[in-house]
PLY file of the C-alpha trace (Angstrom):
ply
format ascii 1.0
element vertex 90
property float x
property float y
property float z
element edge 89
property int vertex1
property int vertex2
end_header
180.65 137.98 19.43
182.51 139.51 22.37
184.37 141.86 20.01
181.08 143.09 18.53
179.72 143.86 22.00
182.81 145.88 22.80
182.62 147.65 19.45
178.93 148.43 20.03
179.71 149.79 23.47
182.56 151.95 22.13
180.31 153.27 19.35
177.58 154.08 21.87
180.04 155.92 24.09
181.38 157.89 21.11
177.80 158.77 20.09
177.11 160.04 23.63
180.32 162.05 23.56
179.50 163.65 20.20
175.92 164.45 21.16
176.81 165.90 24.57
179.69 167.88 23.07
177.27 169.45 20.56
174.77 170.26 23.34
177.49 171.88 25.46
178.88 173.88 22.53
175.44 175.25 21.69
174.52 175.96 25.31
177.75 177.77 26.16
178.16 179.25 22.66
181.64 177.82 22.26
183.46 175.82 19.61
183.32 172.06 20.06
187.11 171.96 19.67
187.39 173.96 22.91
185.60 171.24 24.87
187.89 168.79 26.64
186.84 165.85 28.77
188.21 167.49 31.90
186.66 170.89 31.12
184.80 172.42 34.04
181.54 174.17 33.24
182.27 176.90 35.75
186.00 177.56 35.43
186.57 176.70 31.76
183.31 177.95 30.25
182.64 180.83 32.67
179.36 179.25 33.66
177.46 179.39 36.91
175.12 177.07 38.76
172.14 178.24 36.69
174.01 177.34 33.48
174.58 173.84 34.82
170.92 173.47 35.78
169.89 174.57 32.29
172.37 172.15 30.73
171.02 169.27 32.83
167.46 170.14 31.74
168.54 170.08 28.08
170.24 166.71 28.56
167.17 165.34 30.34
165.00 166.38 27.39
167.45 165.07 24.82
167.80 161.64 26.43
164.33 161.31 27.96
165.78 160.90 31.44
165.42 162.50 34.83
168.64 163.40 36.63
168.27 163.35 40.42
169.23 166.64 42.06
172.05 165.06 44.06
173.56 163.70 40.82
173.07 166.97 38.93
175.05 168.79 41.61
178.03 166.52 40.89
178.01 166.99 37.09
180.58 169.76 37.01
182.84 168.48 34.21
182.26 167.22 30.70
183.60 163.75 31.57
181.20 163.40 34.50
178.29 164.07 32.13
179.59 161.46 29.67
180.07 158.93 32.44
176.63 159.52 33.92
174.79 159.15 30.62
176.81 156.05 29.69
176.00 154.50 33.07
172.29 154.70 32.27
172.53 152.61 29.10
170.16 154.94 27.24
0 1
1 2
2 3
3 4
4 5
5 6
6 7
7 8
8 9
9 10
10 11
11 12
12 13
13 14
14 15
15 16
16 17
17 18
18 19
19 20
20 21
21 22
22 23
23 24
24 25
25 26
26 27
27 28
28 29
29 30
30 31
31 32
32 33
33 34
34 35
35 36
36 37
37 38
38 39
39 40
40 41
41 42
42 43
43 44
44 45
45 46
46 47
47 48
48 49
49 50
50 51
51 52
52 53
53 54
54 55
55 56
56 57
57 58
58 59
59 60
60 61
61 62
62 63
63 64
64 65
65 66
66 67
67 68
68 69
69 70
70 71
71 72
72 73
73 74
74 75
75 76
76 77
77 78
78 79
79 80
80 81
81 82
82 83
83 84
84 85
85 86
86 87
87 88
88 89
């Protein structure tokens, strides 16, 4: 039973990663293979603060969530987005 919970959790995290990676690739018009967990939206994808706001809005719509402004300001890397969504258990 414990193993199945861990497997479920790993599958959920992988699903979040795949979905967010696809959203980022489409939003920044880049190849998914160019997206690394430590990629910065500003330095690696030549984005700006407006790009990040737009990305957060897309993620909010996709997951049916509302990201508080103070959290959104901290979501500057791909990994931080993964971690935030996984922390919500959506």
